[in-house]
N, C-alpha and C positions, 0 to 999 in steps of 0.2 A: 604557567597555570592560567594566565590571562587568555591565551588562545583556546585552551580547552574549555574554559568558561564561556567564551564567546561562541564557540562551535555548539556547545550544549544549548545555549539560549536560541541560536538560529535553528537548530534541529527541532527544539521544542515548539518554536513558533511555526515552523513548517509542518510539523505533525498536527498542530492545532488547526491550521488552515485546511489541510487535507481532511482531517476529521470533520470539520464544519461542512465542507463541500459534500462529503459522503453522507453526512447526516441529513442535510437539507435537500439534497438531490435524491436521496433514498431509492431508488430503482426506477426513476423517471429519466426519460431521454437518453443521453449519451452514456450514462453510467449503468444502464440496465444490463449490459453484457458482462460487467465485472462480477466474477464468480461463476459465470456460465460459459466459459470458454471451452472449445474442444480440447479434451485431455483432462478436464477436471473429473474426478472420480465421484460417482453418485450411485449408491446401491440402496434400494428401498425394498423392504419386505413387509410381511403382515404385521409384525410387532415393532417396527421401527426402521430406521435407516442409518446410513453412513454416508458422509459427504466430506471429501477432501479436495480442495481446489488446487491441484498440483500446478497447472499451467498458470493460473492466476498468481500463485506464490512466486513462481519464477519471473513473471512479468514485473511484479512489484519489486522484487529483488534487483532486477536489472535497472529499473527506473531509479530506485533509491541509491544504488551504487553510482549511477551517473550524476545524480544530484549532489551526493556527498563528494564526488571527485571535483565537481565544479566549485563547491563551497571550499574545499581544501585548497584548490588552485587560487581562488580569489582572496580568501581570508587566512590562508595558512602561511 
């Protein structure tokens, strides 16, 4: 259980850092492309719209999988 607790703390800290970077960088500079990649679905009509960032979700999934694999390798 110690390893699980350690991994949860590390994952939480990592998410907090990523959240802070996204919050403070907000759409400026190098993060402005996040959510606007080719392949992200965006439909807008007269009464509203629909947006689903498919490619952005895939990219975030690949990056998080790599980070978790490194964490597991070094702390597992």
